[in-house]
Structures are given as C-alpha cells and as structure tokens.
C-alpha positions in Angstrom: 59.1 59.5 -17.2 61.1 62.4 -18.6 59.9 64.9 -21.1 60.4 63.8 -24.7 62.6 66.3 -26.4 63.5 67.2 -30.0 66.3 64.5 -30.1 63.7 61.8 -29.6 62.2 62.6 -33.1 65.3 61.7 -35.0 66.1 63.4 -38.3 63.5 66.0 -39.3 65.0 66.8 -42.7 62.2 67.0 -45.3 59.5 66.3 -42.7 56.5 68.5 -42.1 56.8 69.6 -38.5 53.8 71.2 -36.8 54.9 73.6 -34.0 52.3 74.4 -31.4 53.6 77.8 -30.3 52.0 80.4 -28.0 51.7 83.6 -29.9 48.9 85.0 -27.7 50.5 88.5 -27.9 48.9 91.9 -27.1 47.8 93.8 -30.2 46.9 97.5 -30.6 45.6 98.8 -33.9 46.8 95.6 -35.6 50.4 95.9 -34.2 52.1 93.7 -31.6 52.9 95.8 -28.5 55.0 93.1 -26.8 56.7 90.4 -29.0 58.2 88.5 -26.0 56.3 85.3 -26.8 57.3 85.5 -30.5 61.0 85.9 -29.6 60.8 83.1 -27.1 59.8 80.7 -29.9 62.9 81.5 -32.1 65.4 78.9 -30.7 63.0 76.0 -31.5 62.0 77.5 -34.9 65.7 78.1 -35.9 66.7 74.6 -34.8 64.0 73.1 -37.0 64.8 75.3 -39.9 68.5 74.4 -39.6 67.5 70.7 -39.5 65.8 71.1 -42.9 62.3 70.6 -41.6 59.2 72.1 -43.3 57.8 74.1 -40.4 54.1 74.6 -39.9 53.4 77.0 -37.0 50.1 77.2 -35.2 48.8 79.1 -32.2 45.8 80.8 -30.7 45.4 84.5 -30.1 42.7 86.0 -27.9 39.2 84.6 -27.5 37.4 84.6 -30.8 34.8 82.1 -29.7 35.3 79.5 -32.4 34.7 81.7 -35.4 37.0 83.9 -37.6 37.4 87.4 -36.3 39.9 89.8 -38.1 41.0 91.5 -34.9 42.5 88.2 -33.7 44.3 87.2 -36.9 47.8 85.9 -36.6 48.9 87.8 -39.7 50.8 90.4 -37.7 52.6 87.6 -35.9 53.7 86.0 -39.3 55.0 89.4 -40.3 57.0 89.8 -37.1 58.3 86.3 -37.4 59.6 87.1 -40.9 61.4 90.2 -39.5 63.0 88.2 -36.7 64.0 85.2 -38.8 65.2 87.4 -41.6 63.4 85.2 -44.2 59.9 85.0 -45.8 57.2 83.4 -43.7 54.1 82.2 -45.6 50.7 82.9 -44.0 47.6 80.7 -44.4 44.3 82.5 -44.1 42.5 79.6 -42.6 43.4 76.9 -40.1 42.8 73.5 -41.8 41.2 74.6 -45.1 42.4 75.1 -48.6 44.8 78.0 -47.8 46.5 76.0 -45.0 46.8 72.9 -47.2 48.3 74.9 -50.1 50.7 76.8 -47.8 52.0 73.5 -46.4 52.2 71.8 -49.8 54.4 74.7 -51.1 57.0 74.4 -48.3 60.5 73.4 -49.2 63.1 72.1 -46.7 63.9 74.9 -44.2 60.8 76.9 -45.0 58.2 78.1 -42.5 54.5 78.9 -42.7 52.0 80.2 -40.1 48.4 79.0 -40.2 45.5 81.2 -39.0 44.3 81.3 -35.4 43.4 77.9 -34.0 40.5 79.3 -32.0 38.8 80.3 -35.3 37.7 76.7 -35.1 35.4 75.7 -32.2 37.0 72.3 -32.1 40.2 73.7 -30.6 38.7 74.4 -27.2 35.7 72.0 -27.3 34.8 70.2 -24.1 33.4 67.3 -26.2 36.3 64.9 -26.7 35.0 63.7 -30.1 34.6 67.3 -31.5 38.1 68.2 -30.2 39.6 65.0 -31.6 38.0 65.5 -35.0 39.7 69.0 -35.3 43.0 67.5 -34.1 42.8 64.9 -36.9 42.4 67.7 -39.5 45.4 69.4 -38.0 47.4 66.1 -38.0 46.9 65.9 -41.8 49.1 69.0 -42.2 52.1 67.4 -40.6 54.3 64.3 -39.9 55.4 65.2 -36.3 54.4 67.7 -33.6 56.7 69.9 -31.6 54.8 71.3 -28.7 56.4 74.6 -27.6 53.5 76.7 -26.3 54.1 76.6 -22.6 51.3 79.1 -21.9 48.7 76.5 -22.9 50.1 73.2 -21.5 47.6 73.4 -18.6 44.7 73.2 -21.2 43.4 70.0 -22.7 42.9 71.4 -26.1 43.0 69.9 -29.6 46.4 71.3 -30.6 48.0 70.8 -27.2 46.7 67.4 -26.1 44.9 65.4 -28.9 47.4 66.3 -31.6 50.2 65.1 -29.5 48.5 61.7 -29.2 47.9 61.5 -33.0 51.4 62.3 -34.2 54.9 61.5 -32.9 55.5 64.4 -30.5 58.1 66.1 -28.4 58.6 69.2 -26.4 60.4 72.2 -28.0 63.3 74.0 -26.5 61.1 76.6 -24.8 58.9 74.1 -23.0 62.1 72.1 -22.1 63.6 75.3 -20.5 60.3 76.2 -18.7 60.0 72.8 -17.1 63.6 72.7 -16.1 63.4 76.2 -14.4 60.1 75.5 -12.7 61.3 72.1 -11.5 64.2 73.8 -9.8 61.7 76.0 -8.0 60.0 73.0 -6.4 62.8 70.4 -6.1 65.7 71.4 -3.8 65.9 75.1 -4.5 68.8 77.1 -3.2 68.0 79.1 0.0 67.0 81.6 1.1 64.0 81.0 -1.2 61.5 84.0 -1.6 58.2 84.0 -3.4 56.8 87.4 -4.4 53.0 87.3 -5.1 51.0 90.2 -6.4 48.2 90.8 -8.9 44.6 91.5 -8.1 43.1 88.4 -6.5 44.1 86.2 -3.6 41.9 83.4 -4.9 44.1 83.1 -8.0 47.1 82.4 -5.8 45.7 80.1 -3.1 46.9 76.9 -4.7 50.5 78.1 -5.2 50.6 79.5 -1.6 49.5 76.2 -0.2 51.9 74.1 -2.3 54.9 76.3 -1.7 54.5 76.9 2.0 56.5 73.8 2.9 59.2 74.7 0.4 60.0 78.4 0.8 61.5 80.7 3.4 59.3 83.7 2.9 56.4 85.0 0.9 56.1 88.7 0.1 52.5 89.8 -0.6 51.7 92.9 -2.7 49.2 93.9 -5.4 45.5 94.0 -4.9 45.6 90.8 -2.9 47.5 92.5 -0.1 44.3 94.1 1.2 42.7 90.8 2.0 45.8 89.9 4.1 45.6 93.2 5.9 41.9 92.7 6.5 42.7 89.3 8.0 44.9 91.2 10.5 41.9 93.4 11.4 43.0 96.5 9.4 40.5 98.6 7.6 41.3 99.0 3.9 38.9 101.6 2.6 37.5 100.8 -0.9 40.6 98.8 -1.9 40.1 95.5 -3.6 39.0 93.0 -1.0 37.9 89.3 -1.2 35.9 89.0 2.1 35.2 85.3 1.4 39.0 84.6 1.5 39.7 86.2 4.8 39.4 83.0 6.8 41.6 81.1 4.3 44.2 83.8 4.4 44.1 83.7 8.2 44.7 80.0 8.2 47.6 80.3 5.8 49.3 82.9 8.0 48.9 80.6 11.0 50.3 77.6 9.1 53.2 79.8 7.8 54.1 80.8 11.4 54.0 77.2 12.5 56.3 76.2 9.7 58.7 79.1 10.3 57.9 80.7 6.9 57.8 84.4 7.0 54.8 86.1 5.3 55.9 89.7 4.7 53.0 92.1 4.4 53.2 95.8 3.4 53.8 98.4 6.1 52.4 101.1 3.9 50.4 101.6 0.7 49.7 104.3 -1.9 46.1 105.3 -1.4 44.2 107.1 -4.2 41.0 109.1 -4.5 40.0 107.1 -7.6 41.1 104.4 -10.0 42.7 106.8 -12.5 46.2 107.7 -13.7 45.8 111.3 -12.5 44.0 110.6 -9.2 45.1 112.3 -6.1 47.2 109.9 -3.9 49.1 109.8 -0.7 51.2 107.2 1.2 49.5 105.8 4.3 50.7 103.3 7.0 49.1 99.8 6.6 47.2 100.2 9.9 45.8 103.6 9.0 44.7 103.3 5.3 41.5 105.1 6.0 43.2 108.0 7.8 43.8 109.9 4.6 41.9 112.8 2.9 39.9 110.2 1.0 38.8 108.3 4.2 36.9 105.1 3.6 36.5 105.8 -0.1 40.2 105.7 -0.8 41.6 102.8 -2.6 45.1 101.3 -2.6 46.9 101.2 -6.0 50.5 100.3 -5.0 52.7 99.2 -2.2 54.3 102.2 -0.4 57.9 103.2 -0.5 58.9 101.7 2.8 57.3 98.4 1.7 59.1 98.6 -1.6 62.4 99.0 0.2 61.7 96.0 2.6 60.6 93.8 -0.4 63.7 94.8 -2.4 66.0 94.0 0.4 64.4 90.6 0.9 64.6 89.8 -2.8 68.2 90.8 -3.2 69.3 88.7 -0.2 67.7 85.5 -1.6 69.3 82.8 -3.7 66.0 81.7 -5.4 63.1 84.1 -6.2 59.9 83.4 -8.0 57.7 86.5 -8.7 54.2 86.4 -10.0 51.9 89.5 -10.1 52.7 93.2 -10.1 52.8 95.2 -6.9 50.4 97.8 -8.0 48.7 99.3 -11.1 52.0 99.5 -13.0 50.2 100.7 -16.2 49.7 104.0 -14.5 53.1 105.7 -13.8 52.0 107.1 -10.4 51.4 103.6 -9.2 54.4 101.7 -10.8 57.1 102.4 -8.2 56.5 99.2 -6.2 56.6 96.9 -9.2 59.7 98.6 -10.5 61.5 98.3 -7.1 60.8 94.5 -7.0 62.0 94.1 -10.7 65.2 96.0 -10.0 65.9 93.9 -7.0 65.3 90.7 -9.0 68.0 91.7 -11.5 70.5 91.7 -8.6 69.7 88.2 -7.3 72.8 86.1 -6.9 71.1 82.9 -7.9 67.9 81.9 -9.8 65.4 84.7 -10.4 62.2 83.8 -12.2 59.5 86.2 -13.5 56.3 84.2 -13.6 54.7 85.2 -16.9 51.5 87.1 -17.6 51.3 90.6 -16.1 54.7 90.4 -14.4 56.4 89.8 -17.8 54.5 92.7 -19.3 55.4 94.9 -16.4 59.1 94.4 -16.5 59.2 95.1 -20.3 57.0 98.1 -20.0 59.2 99.5 -17.2 62.3 99.2 -19.4 63.9 96.0 -18.3 65.4 93.6 -20.8 64.6 89.9 -20.7 68.3 88.9 -20.1 68.3 91.0 -16.9 66.5 88.1 -15.2 67.3 84.4 -14.8 64.1 83.4 -16.6 60.9 85.1 -17.8 58.1 82.5 -18.0 55.9 82.7 -21.1 52.9 81.1 -19.2 51.5 82.8 -16.1 48.6 80.3 -15.5 50.7 77.3 -16.5 53.5 78.4 -14.3 51.2 78.7 -11.3 49.6 75.4 -11.9 53.0 73.7 -12.2 54.1 75.2 -8.9 50.8 74.1 -7.4 51.7 70.5 -8.2 48.8 70.1 -10.6 48.9 67.6 -13.5 49.3 69.5 -16.8 47.8 67.6 -19.7 50.0 69.2 -22.3 53.1 68.0 -20.5 51.8 64.6 -19.5 51.1 63.8 -23.1 54.8 64.5 -23.8 55.9 62.0 -21.2 56.3 64.3 -18.1 55.4 62.7 -14.8 
C-alpha cells in the first residue's frame, strides 16, 4: 500500500487539523540555534493554511520525562513560526488542558496554534498501550483529522505518532512524503556509482544500515569515531581513540562480506591525533598505521580524518551519482577538527545526481560550517528514522499511514 497523502483527506476548509511536526530543535538560553526543522514544516503548514484549515501543531522537544519543564517549552518555536509565516501564531501553555482547548476553540479558518510540548505528558511515550491510547484520545478531541509530518519520530510507537493516526482520519504531510520518496530512491534502483559515507561516534549505531546496504552500494567510506574500530580490525593500534572492542569481530566480518560482494570499504589513510579532547589541544596528522607514533604516544586520540583521507573521500563522493551521508567525520564543533567534515560536505554539493545528508549531527554540521540547505539534494530531518528506514525496518509511524 502507498502512503496516504494530503489529497486523501479531501477538503480541509473549516476543519481542525492536528499536525504532528518534529520541532525538536536545539535551544540555547531560550533561543533556537538551528531552525532547520521548523523551516522544513512550512510547506505543509502553508498548504493547510491556504486550504482554510484550522491548524493545531504539536511536537515534542527534548526529554522532559513526562512532566512540564520550562527549559523544554515550545514557546520559542511558536515565536519563530510566527516570524517565518508572517502571521500571528497562538500558543497554548498546556498540551490537552484548558489552555489548549481554548486556543483551538478560538481558531478561525487559516489560523494556526501551537500546543505545549507533548512529552510534558507521560502518556506520549508510555510503553503501556492503554496509557498511551488514553493520551491519544485526549489529543484527538482537539481535532478532526491528523496530518503526520514529524519524520524524525516515525520510528517511535508514540501516542501522537501512532495511536492518534488510528483514532482520526490521517495522512502524511509534504515533508514525510518527500522523506519517504528520497529514502526509497536510496534503496530501490539507485543510480550508480552509489556511495555511502558513515561517520559519527559508534559503529554499533550503524551496523544495521551497513548490513542492509552492503548488497546495494558500490562503496562505503568510514570516518568519525567509528573509523578506529575498523582500523583496529585491521590490526592497527589506535591510541586512546574511541574504540568498540566488542564490535571488532563484526566489523571484520563486514569487511570480508564487502570484499566478496565487490563493495569497496574505504578506510582513512591518516587521522588527526590530539593530546586531549579539547578545542585547543595539540594535534598532529599521523598515518593510519602509525597513530601511536606521535608526540602523544598511546595517550593520543583521533578527532578527525586526516587531509589525505579527506581528499580521497571527497574524490569518491564527487564521482558518485548517488550519495547518502550520515555522521560527521570528526569533532566538527571544534574548528581544529572540522576539516574532514567540511571536505565531505563540499564534495556532496558537487554531486551530479542525488545527494542526501542523513539528518542529526550531519545536518547540524553542514549548517554550522556555513552550507545552505539548498546546496544538497536533500537534508533529512530524522537521523534515527532515516537509518532505520535504510536498514529495512518497519516504522510504525509510516505503517499506520499505509506505507508497506
């Protein structure tokens, strides 16, 4: 079955439309530091406003553990939405209480309100089906239909994502529709050469996607903290770098399988080794087979791929027709260790084909390093959801919308 889309809901004029968005944005001192997820929701919100719907937007933010916590309030998001839409946005100071009911009752056709953080109610993430369903029923009382558009949570069986979609007529918003289309292209008949770039800290977070994509890709480039487990699997010493010893056998097996399938696993030939995990730490470039042969010896730790590796990775990316990238190449938040991530990002902007930045830290990295969203084919809004989709897992938030 295909994903149910907005058209399946018919006329929405005058209807109360609950939009489950993903506004889990980074905040600092009560201000949004990256509004990418808010901007990603605008096409769906504008379509509903233009259709004359009465729009009720809900989302989670952070992990407030089922109780109100001012530092996780969605009020800054409502303010930013108002700026982006160029019109007033009402804000309810609770989720399903009096403030929410009053805000919804006051909506006119084409108006929009944001209700408070869903996770201020323990029912949103409850493992108990009955508790979760009871909260979903309270949410359902605020609307006539549901538009699910928070791709970053479709891998979670939560009240607003799954149960609410069963209680109300429901469909995917434009963002989820686009995400599914792009990720489907990465798994079904992608243009070749097809390169996957994997980084981030842990190999264990990426094992599923490596296994599922091995039969489908031409090469996998390995960077970030996970590279040291791969180098250790080759017998190299990696100093005090991040290392998952319990994954060495698994990594060795994947490298063997890749060789049998003709898939190239490209490992770094050099790395930036530092004296400490700090922005001002002393650092030098070392060959991959001599990471401990630096002034820091066995206490040195790798915080970025080296310049030769960055060049090799960039060449591989630029020569590809399909590229999926998930996970930075180094500790990009520290300027001294951002060069590898920046090199991969720059190469991705030059791909003649489909280039996808796989959400999470990768999306944050490209924006922090000065790249605009439109420089890439697609920036996913859901890191974990993207990976689980590419692993071939069933995602409850999509299945409930008809996706098979």
